N, C-alpha and C positions, 0 to 999 in steps of 0.2 A: 698687358701689365695690369695687375690688381692695385687698387688704391685704398689705403687706410686713411680715413679722416679722423684726426684727433680732436675730440671735443672735451675739454676739461675746464679747469678754473673754478674758483670758489666764490666768484661774484662779489669781490670786495671793492675793486677799483672804480666801479661805476655804480656804487651804492648811492641812493636808495632804490634805483630801478632794478639793479641786479641784486641777487641774493644767492643762497646756497644752492637752490634748484634752478634759478634763472641767471646763468652767467652772462657775461657781456655779449657773447655771440648770439643770444636769443632776443636781444632788444630790437624791436621794430622801429628804428629811427632813421633808416636810410631809404631814400626814395628810389624805386626801381625806374630807371630811365625809359624802359620799354612800356610798362603799364601805368606809370605815374602813381603807383601805390607804394605804401611803406613796406619795407621788408627788413629782416634781420641780417646781420653779417653772415650767419649760417646759411640762410636762404640765398643770399647773394653769391657766396662761394659755391654752393651746390648748383645754382643756376649756371654759373660760368663753367664749372667742371663738366656739367651734363652736356655741354656743347662740344666737348672734346673727348670725353670718356663715357662709355655706356654705364648707366646706373647699375647694371648687372655686375660690373667689375668693381663696385665700391662697397666698403663696409665702414662702420663708424666704431671707434673705440672710445668709451665714455664711462662715467660712473653711474650708479643706480639712480641718483637724484635727478639726472638729466634725461632719462630714457623717455618719459612721457612727453616732454617738450620737444625732443627730437622727432618723435612720431608725429606730433602735432604739426611741426613745421616742414618736414621733408618726407613724410610718408613711411613706407614699409621697408626701407633699406635695412639689411642685416646689421644688428647692433651687438657688439661684444662689450659686456659689462664687467668692469673691474670690481672685484669684491671689496677692495679698499683703494684709496688713493696712494700710489707709490711712485709717482713721477713718470717720465715718458718711456724709459726703458721697459719696465714691466708692462705698461699699456701696449706698446708696440709688440713685445714678445708674445703676449697673450693673443693679440690679433693675428700675428703670423702663424701661430699654432692652430688657431681657428681656421685660417685659410687652408692650412696643410691637412689637418685631420678631419675637419668637418666638410670643407668644400672640395677636397681632393686636388688642391693645387700642387703641381710638380715642384720638386726641390730646386730646380733651376729657373723657376718662374721669377720674373722681376716684380718686386713689390715697391710701390711708391707710397710715401707718407707725407701728408699735407695737413696743416692746421686749418681749422674752420673759421678763424677770426682775422685773416689777413685782408687788407683792402688793396686790391691790385687791379690792373687792366686785364681783360680776358686773355691777352697774349701770354700772360704769365703761365697759365695752365697748359697752353700749347707747348711751352718750354718744358714743363713737367713731363708731358708725354714724350717729348724728344729726348729727355734725360733718361727715361727708361730704355729707349732704343740705344742710346750711347753706351750705357752700362753693359747691355747685351753684346754690342759690337766690339767693345774694347776689352771685354772680359775683366772689367774692373771690379774691385771688392765693393765699392761704394760710389754713388753719384750724388752730387750736391748741386744746389742752384744758388749762384752768387748774384747779389743785387748791386748794381753800380751805385756807390754812395753819392748822396746829394749834399752831405755835410759831414763834418767829423763828429760822429756820435759815440758816446760812451755806453749806450744802451745795448749795442749789438756786438756779436762776435764777428771776427774777420777771417776771410780765407785769403791766404797768400799763395800766389801761383809759382810753381816751379818752371812751368812752360805754358805758354798760352798761344795756341793757333786757332783752329776751329773750335777747340774746347780747351779747358784749363786742366792741367795736371796740378793737383794741390800739393804744395810743399809743406805748409804748416798752418796752425790756427793761432789766433790771438783772441782771447776771450775778454770782451768788455774793457778795452784799454781806456786810459784817460783821453780827454779831447785832444790834448797836446800830442799824445802818442798816436792817436788816430790820424792826425794831420800828416805825420811822418809816414805812416802805413799807406795812406792813400796816395800821397804825392811821390814818395820814393820807391814804394814796393808794389804799386798798382793793386792794392788790396780791395776786396769786395766784401760787402756785408754778407753774413751767412743767413739765408732766408729761413732756415729750419726745415727745408724740404729734403727728403732722403729718397734714394732709389737703390735697391740692392737685391741680389738673389735671396729668396727666402731661406736657402740653406745656410746663409751666414748666421742667422739667428738660431736656427735649429741646431746647428753644430755647437754653438756656444752653450745652449741649454744642456745638450748632452754632455759637454765637457764639465759643466757644473753639477752633473748628476740629477738634472731636472727632466721631467717627462716632456715629450713632444706630442702628447695626446691631450686634447683640449680639456676634457673633464678632469683628468688627473692633474693638469697644471693649475686648473681653477682651485683645486683643493690645496695645492702647495704654493698658491700665489704669494703668500706672506714670506716665502723663502727667496723670492726674487730680489736682487739688489735694489734698494731704494735709491735709484740714481737716474740721471738723464741719459737719453740714448747717445748723446754726443760723448759724454765722459765714459760711459760703459763700453761703447763700441767704436764710434767714428774716430776719435782721436788716437786710438790704438792701431789703426790700419795704415798701411803703407801705400797701397794702390788705390788712390782716390782721384776721380775725375769730377769736373764740374762744368756746367753750362752757365752762361751769364745772361742777365736780364737787365735791360737799361730803362725799363718803363717805370710806372708809378707803383710804389710799394710802401705801405704804411701800417703800423701797428696802432689800431684805435683803442688803446688800453687805458686812456684817461679821458675825463670830460673835456679837457683842453683839445686833444687830438680828435676826439669823436665829433665835437661840434664844428670843427673845421670842414667836415664832410657832410654836414646837414644842410639841406637846401632851404630850410625854413628856420627862422630864429625863434619861432614859438610853436611848440607842439602841445596841443591841449588848450585848456581854458586859461588864458593869460594875456598880459599886455605890458609893454614897456614904454616909458616916456621918451620923447624925441631926443633928449640929451643923453640917453643910454647908447653907448657905442660898443658893438661886438659883445652884446649880452644875450644869452639864450635862456629860454624857459622850456622845460620839459615836464609837463604836468599830466599825470595819469588819473588824477581825481577830478571830481566835478566842481570842487571849490575853486573860485577864481584866485589867480596869483597876479599881483601888480608889482612892478619894479619901477622905482623913481630915481633917476639921477645916478645909477650905478652902472659903470662900464666894465668891460672885460670880465664878466662874471657868468656863472651858471647857477640857475635855480632849478633844482630837480625835486619833484614831489611825487611820492607814491604812497601806497598803504604801509610801506615799511618805514617811512620817515621823510624828512625834509632836509635837503642839502643846499646851503648857500655858500659858494666858493669863488674866490678869485681864480681865474683859469689856470695860471701857472701853478698855483697851490694845490690844484686838484690831484696832482700826482702823489700827494701825501695822504690820500684817502685811506689807503690800506693800513697805514700806521695808526690812524685814529680808530679804526675798527678793532684793532687789537685791544682797545680799552673797554670793550664790551658792548658796543652798539648793536652787534648782531643778535637777533633773537629768532624765534620761529618765523619763516617766510610768511608775509601777510598777503602775498599774491603769487599764484602759480598757474602756469598753463599746463594742461594735461592732454592726453591723447583724445579725450572726450570733450574738452572745452577748457574752462578756467574756473577758479574760485578766488574770492577776496575775503579776508578776515575782516569783519566789521567791528567786533568787540570781544575782549577777553576779560573775564572777571573771576575772582575767587572769593567765596563766602562760606564760612563755617566748614572748612575743609572740603568744599565742593567747588569745582570749576564749571564755569559756563562759557562756552565758545560759540559765537554767532558768525556764520559765513553766508555769503551770497554766491551761489553757484550757477553756472550756465553750461548746459549740455547741448551741443550742437545737433542739428537735425541729422538723424541717421546714426548717431553715436549712442553709446550706453555706458552706464556705470557698472562695474563688476558686481557679480552676485557675492555678497560679503556679509560678515557679521562682526560685532564688537563685544568684547568681554566686559569692558569697564564703563560703558556709557549708554545712556538712552538718547534718542534723537527725536526731534520734532521738525517736520518739513512743512513749509507753507509755500504752495505753488504760486508764483507771481504771474507767470505768463507761459503760454505754450500748451501743447498737448502731448502727453507721454503715457507709456505703459509702465505701471509700477507692479513689482512682484514682492510679496511679503510671505515668507515661508511657503513658497510654492503657489500661492494664490495670486492670480493676475487681475488687475483692474485698470481702467482708464482714469487718468487724473488730469485736471486742468486748473486754470486760474481760480484761486479762492479755496482750493482743497487743502485740508490740513491732515497730515499723516503722522501717526505715532509709531515709533520704532523702538521697542524695548531692547535692552542688552540681550545678546544671544540670538536675536531674530535675524534670519537671512533676508536680505533685501537687495533689489536692483532696480534700475530705471532705464528705459529706452525712449529716446526723444523722437516722437512722430514729427513734431516741428521743434524749432529752437525753443528750449525750455529753461526758464530761470526759476529758482526757488531759494528761500531762506532756510538754512539749516541751523538749528540750535542744539548743541551737544551739552549734556549735563552728566557729570561723573566726578570721581575722586581724582583721576589723573588722565587728562585729555592729551594723549600723545598720538602722533601720526602712525606709529607702528601697532596701535591697537586695531588692526584691520586684518581679518582672516578672509582671504579671497577664495571662494569656492570655484568659481569660473570667471573668465575674463570676457569671452566672446558671447554675444547675445544668443546666437543659435545654440551654443553649448549650455547656456543658462536655461533656455526653454526645454532642451532635451533633458537636463538634469532634473528639472521640476517634474516633468512627466514620469520619470523613473522613480522619483522619491515622493 
């Protein structure tokens, strides 16, 4: 079975630590019980999956803003990048076509789909593996994984069984009922939560695309991606099928989608520089900055601090975060992880129609910035620490702490970190936008080869 890992989200519900490029699954706030180090939801899911399924059988479907962070956290797994965000059906369809036309997967191969932001026991993914075998053995159109409800929730969809022996034959679905309706579904109809896991033969998606007049060749579908229905996989495919089977899972399963639910799984009440008074009960601090945060006499609260902003919230009220961000709190991400390291925006100013943007960047040992140039800005780099090779228009030199580098607009430049290297970057231009980057080469070996030829 091939596995598609869905990594999406706009980073609103766990603001200010999450942003447009660092969605909730990338936040390193969970403690790895094996290493006692902090890891993200993505890393936790990937670690659990890797004990059940070979990493060679996994791909990730995501959007362009998340690719660098995925590379940083889980390495070189194949990534299918959606040209635009269009819900789960287009994402899964594009990934299926990639498996078929790029990796040569057979039409009858079973494909599993899992989200990268579930908080579950490891046995959950063993059930995912078993689900793929069940779909193959029963010749079902679709396989789902039902979770035994622990309370009547209005946040989830429900699977209702037609027959339930070693596995469930699904009769129908009820999408996000009221809590009162959920009580009836659980007690009288033995309903299960729909976990959002899918398993199906890849031909199911391929045939639907052909029926819609869309290509099943990857590059061609990329060009016509905007023609795919902007719809969820459940609505576009699953709820229209008749032959659906499901396995059930009775263990721990949780959506860590709000500060309230996330802090329930954090082993420490304080991450970063902070302290709470003795009369604070069930209050958490998550602080990514060096500034100290103190909380006095406030219970059942979360204080989250990052370069993007500060949040102080009552825990139950944290579910309203997404609504507040609709009022314009979102701006350019002030902190991002990249395949080469990270950067944090220190200051943004605009004077006399010129913008000045100051960043602190860290390039990890053995990593490199791409060979690139900019049309609309000059840059000045001041090396804070480390030892690195810097290239400017084909000329190489060694740089270290205290060195200052001037990079005019149009000049090609790159950096390779011999040791972990930090520097301050000051950008000056009329319009400082992230897409004012022309990448000539990505890989360091390619950069050196390019410079020798030119």
